[in-house]
N, C-alpha and C positions, 0 to 999 in steps of 0.2 A: 489338380487331380482332386477327384470328392473322393472325401472318405468313403468305405467299403462296410458303410453301416447308417443306421438312426442318426449320426452320429448328431444331430442337431440334442435330440431327446435325450442320447448316453452322455455327451458331453455337461450337460443341465444337470443330468442327476449325479454325475462326478464332482460337478461344481459346487452344489449347492444341497446337496442329501448325504454322497458317500460318505463323509469326512467330519467331523464334528468339530476342527479346528485348523485353518489355515494353513497353520506351520506345518503341517502335518505334510506339506509337499516336499520339502527341505527330506524328510527322515525319507520318503519315498525316490529323489532323484539321488542321494547317499546312497541308499538301497543300491540301486540300479548302479550307481556308480563302483560299487564294491561287487555285484555281480561280474559284472562286464572284467573286472582284473582278474577274478576268479577262474571266468572261462579262459582267458588267456593264460592263468595260469596251467590249468590242467592239459591244455593245447601243447604248451611249451614242453613240457615233460617227456616230450615225444619230436617235438619242432622246437628246439631252444634258440632257432634263427630266430623266430619272431618277437623276442622281447630282445633281439639285439645287445644294444649296447646302452640300452633303459630296462633293467631286471628290475629295481626297485617300483612296488605299485605305489601308487597314494591317490588322495582323492587333494583337489582345491577345490577353495570356494573364494570367491572376489566380484567385487560390488567396483560400479561408476558410478557414482550418484550428480554427477550433470546426463549424463545419456539415462540414469534409472533402469539401469540394467545389474542384474545381479545372474552369476554364472559358475555353475559345477561343471568341474573337468575332473575328467580321468585319462591314465594313460592304459585303459584297461585292451580289449579286443577290438573296439572298433566297430562299426557297420560299414557296408558297400551301399551301394543306391538301390539293388534290390532287398535288401534289409532295412534301409529306412523304411521304404514302400512297405514291406512285409510287416514291420514290428509299429512300426508309427502311426501307418495308414488305416488300420485294421483293429477297431475298438478290441479290446478283452485278446487281441492277440500276441501270446507271451512268447516272447524270444527265449525266453530263460528256462520256460515249457518245454519247448523245441527242444532246445539246446541240452537238457535233462533226458527226454526223451531218447535221442540221438546218441547219448552218452550211452544209457544202459543201454541200446541196440548192441555197440561198439566194443560194451563189457570192459568200459573203464575204470569201473569202482564207484563207490559213492561222491556222487556229487554233491558240494555244499551249497548251495544256492538261495537265496532270502524271493522274491518275485517270485508269483506263478501264476498271477492274472491277467498281466498287459495292462493293468488300467491305470497304479500309479504314478505314471509320468503323468498323465491327465489332469492328475490336482495341481501340476502348474497352473492348469488356471484357475485356478482359482486366484491366487495372486498377480497374475500376468494378461495384460494384455495381447500379445506375441512372445511366439517362442521358437527358437533357430536353433538346431540343432545342427553343429557343426563335427563330422565323423569321418575319422581314416580309418581303414581296418588294418589288423596288424597282418604282414604280407604283401599289402597292397600297395601301389604307386598314387593312385586318384584319390580324393577327399573330396567328399558328398555334403551338401547343406541341406536340410529340412526346415519349411517356415509354414506358419500357420498362425491365424487368432482365433480358431477352435470354434469356427462358427460354420464349417461344413465340407470345407478344402484345405490342400496343404500345396505346396510348389514345392522340386527338387531340383537343386541343379549344381553345379562343380563345386568345390569351394577348394582357394589355396591354400589351406592345410596342409602341414609338410608332417604334424606330430602323431603318431599312434595313438587313437582313443578316442574320446565325445567330449565335445563341450557343449554345452546345455544356458543356452543365454533366455534368460528370462525379463522381457520387456515388461515393468510393471506400471498398473495399474493407477492412476490417481488415488491415494489416501492408504497406502499401501507400503508408506516412506519408513514403516520400521522395519520393513526388512531389507535397507540400505545399510541400517546401523551396525558396527563390527560388535558391540556384546550384545544387543540379542541375536546375532547369528550365532556368534558362541554359544552363550546361554542355549539354544534349539539343538545347535551341533552335539554340548554335553547332555542333553536330557535325552535325547533320542537316540544318538548315535556314540555316545561314549564309549563303546567298547567294540564298536566296528573293528576287527582285526586288519584297517590298513588305517596308516598314521591320514589325518583331514587336517589340510595347512589352510590359514585364512590370507589371501593374499599374497604377500613373497614372505611371511614369517617363515622361520626356520624350526622352531617349534609346533609340533603338533597341537592342533586343539583336544581333540582329544586324547586318554591315554593309549589308544589303538593297542589292548589289554587285557582279555575278560580273564579278572581277577579267579572265576568263578570255574575256569575251565582250566585252571593251573592245580597240581598235585597240592594236598595239605602240608606235604613234605616241605615245600617250596615257598608255603607262605607264613608270616613270624607274628604273631598275636597284633604286633604293630600294626601288621597291613592289613588285618581283620577289624580293628577298630576304624581305621582311616576309614574304609569303605564303609563302614557300618554308621559313621557318621556321613559320609557321600547319602548314601540308599535312604536312609532312616532321616536324614536333616536332623539327626540331633546332637547332644553336644556331649552323654552321658558314656559309659562305656558300656557295653552289652551285658545284658547277665549271661546269656549264652548263646556258644556259636557252635550252628551244626551247616556243615560241611558236607555232601556226598555228591556221588554220581550212578545213578541207576542205569541200569545197563541188563538187556534181556529182549523182553517186544516190545517196550516201549522204551527209549533212550533221553534222560531229560540229567542235569545237576542241579541241583540245589544247594544255594548258598542265604543260608537267614538266619535271622538274629532274634533272640528274646531280649526286648530291652530294659534297660537299669532302673526307669521310672513311670510308669503307667502317662500311656499315651493321652493328650487332651481330648480327641475324640472318642476316646475307647468305646463311650456309651451312647453315642449317636444312632438314632433310631436304624440308619442304614445299614452300618454293621458293615462297613465299608475294609478292607484287610490291606494291609501296606507291601505286599510282596510283586513285585514288577514282574511281568511277564514277556524274556525273549525268545527268542525263534531265531536259531542260530546267528547269536550275540546281537542282532540288532534288538534295542528296545519295543514293543509291539504297545502294553497298557499296562496301567497299576491299577485297573478295573475290570478284571476279566473275575466274570461272575462264573461260581461253582472251581476258581481252581483253589481255593481256599477254603474250609469250611467255616461259615462266622465266627464260629468261638472262639479259633486262631486267630482270630484279626489283628490281634496284638502282636503280629509278626512283623518284620521287616526284613527285606533281603531279595533276592534274585532264583527267579526258576526259567532255565534256557532249556529247549526244548528243539530236537531234533528232527522231529516227525510230526509234530504236531498238527493238523489241519485248520487252517486260518477262514475265515470269509473275505473275499476280497476286498474289504477294507482294512482288514486285520483289526479292526477297535472292537467287533463283537465274535468272539468265540462264537463259533459251530456249539451244537448240541450233538456232542460225538460220543463214544467209547475211551479213546484215546485220551482225553480232560479228563473222563471217570477214572480212569484207570492213574492220571497222574495224580489227581486229586487226593484219592484213594490211597499212592502208593507215600506219598509226601503226609496224610495225615498219621499211618499207621508209624513214620519212623521218625516225627517228629514226639509222639505222646508214647513211644517205646522210648525215646531219648529221654523223656520229660519222667517215665517212671522210674528209671535210672538217676538221674539226678536228685530225687526226691528219697532215696537212698543215700546214697554215698554223701551229700552233701544236706541234712534236715534243714540246717542253719538257714542256706542261702535260698531251700528251699520253701520255705516260713515265707523267707522276703516276696520271693517270685508269687505266693500265694494272695499275700495282702494285697499285691496288687494285681494280677488277674484269674484269682479266685472266683469270682463273681460269673466271669464269663465261661468258664470251663465248666462250671455246671453249666449253663446252657445247654454245651454240647454235651452233658448228662441226662439231661432231659429231650435233647431234640436226634441225638447219635445212637441208634439202639444198635449198629452194627458194630461200633468201637466202645459200649458201655463197660466192657470191662476192663479196659486199661485206662479211664475216664473214672470209674470207681475207687480204681487206686489210688488217683489224684486226686482225689475228695476229700477236701481238708474241713473239719466243723468246729465250732466252740460248743464248747460241754462245761454239766455241772460240776464235773470233777475239777474244774479249778482254770487257773489261766491258761493262754494258748489255743492252739487246736488239737484235734485231734484226726487220724483215719479212720476208715469204718474197722480197718483189718485191726486194728488197736481198741476200740472201741468192743468188737466182739471178744478179742482175746480177755476181758476184763470183765463180762456178761457173769451175773448170778446164775447158780446150778442150772435154777429151773425156769429162767427166762429164754422166752423164744422169740421176743421180738426186741429190736431197735426202736426204742422210745425217741421222739423227738418234738419241738414245740418251736412254734413259729412266731415273729413279731416284730416288731421294729427297733430295738434297743436290749443288747445284752443282757446288760444290767438290770435294764426293768424285767426281764424274761427269768432270769434270776430270784426275782423275790416274788414272783407268780406264786398263788396258792393252788396253783395246779401241780406244781414241783411239789408241795411239802409232802405226799405220801413217797416221794418213790425218795427223796431224801431222806426221810427217817429209817428206810429200807438200805440204803446205799446204793439204789439202783440210779445210775448214770444216764442222764438227759439231753440230745444235742439241742444245741443251739442255734434257730436260725433267721438271721436279720436281713437274706436277701431277696428281693424279690420274685425272683427264680427260686428260691426255696417254697413257695406256695407249692409248686407243681412238678417237681422232679420226685421227692421222694411218693407220691402216688404214681409216678409215669416208672419209676423203678419198683415199685413193687417190693422187692425184699431182694439182701445182700447174702449168698452164704446161706442161705436157707431159712433166712431170719428175715422175719417182715417187719417195713417200714410203719411205723403205729404214733399218731399223734395222741399228746396226752389229753390235750381239750378235746379229744371222743368220751364216750359216754361208757360205763357198763365195763370198766376194769377189776379185776382182781388182784389188788396187788401181794395178799396175803400168798396165793398158791407160786406169783416169783420168789416174796423176802418175807416171812412174818416179821414181825416186829419183835424188837428184842424188849427183856423181860418187863425194864421200866415203862416202857411204852404202851404194852398190853395192858399193864397195870390199869396204866392212867386210859384206855380204848373201854375197860369195864365201866367206866364211871359214863354212864349214856342211860337217856328218857327208856323207859319201859317201850315195850312193843307196842302197846294199847296206846301211848302220849305220843309215839312218832309217826303213829298213823291217824289220831288224828289230825294231828301238826301238817301235815302230808295234807291230809283233805281241805283242812283252812286253807294253806296258802295254794291250793290249787285255783281254790273257790273266788280267794282274792285275786288274784294275778289273771285270770281268766284265759283267754288265747295266749297271753305273752308271753306264757309256757309252751312248751310241747309236755312238759310229764315233770315231776318235782321228783325227787329220790334220794334215797341215803347215800354215803359214797365213804368208802376208808381212802382216797386222795388225801383228805382234807386231817391237817392235827392241828392247825392252829387258829384256822378262819374260819366263819362258818359255811358258809357257800361257797357256790361256784358254777359256774353255767361250763356247758359240755353240749358238743355237737351229738345228736342221735346217730345211729347206725346209717348209711346210705347219704347223711346230709352233707353239705358240704361244712371242710376246718372253716373255724371260726375267721382267723385272720384272712385266710383264701376267700371268702364271703366279703371280710369290710375292703381287703385287696379291689374286688372283681367291684364291687359298688362303688369304688371311688372312680372306677373306669367307667362306671357307667354301662356296665354287663350286665348288671340283676338292677329291680329298683324295690321290689319286695324282700326284705331281710330273712331268713328263716325261723321261726321261734327254736327256741333254745331247752334243752332240761337242766333244769336249776336244781343241783347236788348241795345235798344237805350233811352236816358232819354232826353227825347223835351226838359225840361227846362234849362240844364245844359247850361251858356253862348258858350261852343267851337262848341256843336250837334248846338246851332242856326246860330252861324256862317257860320259851316258849311251849315245848310240848307240853307243860302241867298245864299250861293257862287254855290252852288248847283244849283240853282234857276237861279243866273243869268249866264253873261256868261264869261268863261273863268277859269283860276287855274286846271282844270280837274286833271293836273299831281299833284299837290300840296294837291288837296282833295282823290284823291287815295293814295300818300303818309302817309296823317293823316290813313285813312281807315285803311291802314295795320298797321302804329301804335298803332290804337286803340285795333284793333281786337291781335295785339300783347302782348298790355298791358293785357285786357282779362287772356288773356291765362297765362299771368306769375300768375295775381294773384290767377288763381283756381291753380298752384302749375305748371305747364305745363311747360314744355323746348321750347324757340326759336326754330323755325323750321329753321330760316336763320340767327344766328346772325350780320353777315355781312350784309346781307341787312337793318336788324335794322339799325344796326349802323347809315349806310349813311342816310336814311331816314329821322332820326329823326335828324344828322348834316345841313340837307337840310334844312328842316322844321326850324331848329331854327335859321340858316342863315337866313333866307328870313323874320323871322319875327322880327330879330332884325336890 
């Protein structure tokens, strides 16, 4: 008989395009066997005689190395001659889909099935040069066999089989000997079908290869901590204990069960550019994929575990999930639950949460930047180092310590916390007791600007020019007296003019500032310009070529600046003043982590100034 479709083309698609891994064929055949047993289980509710003296459903895998055959056998509902022709003789004719439709029409209730598209069976031709299906339908007297080489035709004939159910035998192609090895087959079964709710036996073994029990579908009260830990080791390929275990069942418009773990250690691939998660997707207890895009947001990619959906639509290969509202709702529900549990964890056990943040804080910050929908709980999770001391602080705690007149949350970006804490930019803030967040992760260059504000407090970088700190927290009496020792207005005006002339277009402006207490100068970004550290990051990644000119802020109370101001107001010394201006400019660049544009010139100017000073 000829296949009822463009079979040469369709089988070519199945064999070469539909599945990315050959071993998928075994998953498909096991899933079909599971379906067959489920069908008979439902039929037996009203026709118990169909199961007779063999009520225990099972799947058996066997190989014959000499004949080079692999057989998948079940004791399910089986097929008669017409069903073999209809189900296997027509590509994409899904017997399972037809069964579901008929059962729904008969109002038999919910039917748990796996296959819906009728093409999984043909994956066998990826590894087989010939496929033989021997089947006897439950309650029937006759058995039938189906044969095909997958090239356009098949045959059906009577079969001597006496047991109910179906046996699918694959005559393997040359080069597919690995599928004759027990170790390989056991590995595939455990990987893809470990939690099929039927025992899967290999050969004449008395112990099933799979666990035949989906741990995540059991009630939490029935699972002890050791069982959770064992399952975490299995699903995450890890050795340590999980830091958190999250297990729940969602019921409503979308039904799914989730058993997720937060690892106790940082996964080796946490910062892989592909940002893949470690959550396996199951549909009705059968493993589908561990790379379901859209299932878990990238910033929760450290999670390990299982999500099992009862009604998630899949495409025919089950490897590429369709973009659909169901997947979006599952992602939304999982994200909300995980973030909610993390927020509770941060409150109940701050020390344990501190360890979590040390491992995964950087990726949580990615969520702060990317996920506007869940930004509120993500900001509750956020922890940052600050000038207050060791450890990290939450934004809520930072706000609670703000000065009475402080309207902004101050932060500074850099590569190293210790280096940041010594930056001249912080001198004025420290002198006034104003706390500053110290941000050292790459993503820290982006999320403060994206968030904008927290509880009405705007995020402001301390490297931006034009901040009047005395409006926030005036200096104490001692520091105020020190501030009065500064150059006159005329002298400062002359110095600013001289420095602008000397530095030219290397600076956008020269201004006085009250942010400095001990250093003579610093560089600041003008309003509307990119923050200094962010610009350096973008330059390193070839996102910008020409850096922006910065504002050079000078400390009018510093002894060196006062002497320079007096010299600028007086006669002579212009060449030396120009050299000092350049030295201070380069010094400010070095303190911001920038390289010297002219190291030789810097060395010459420094030597000249020191010679004249001595």
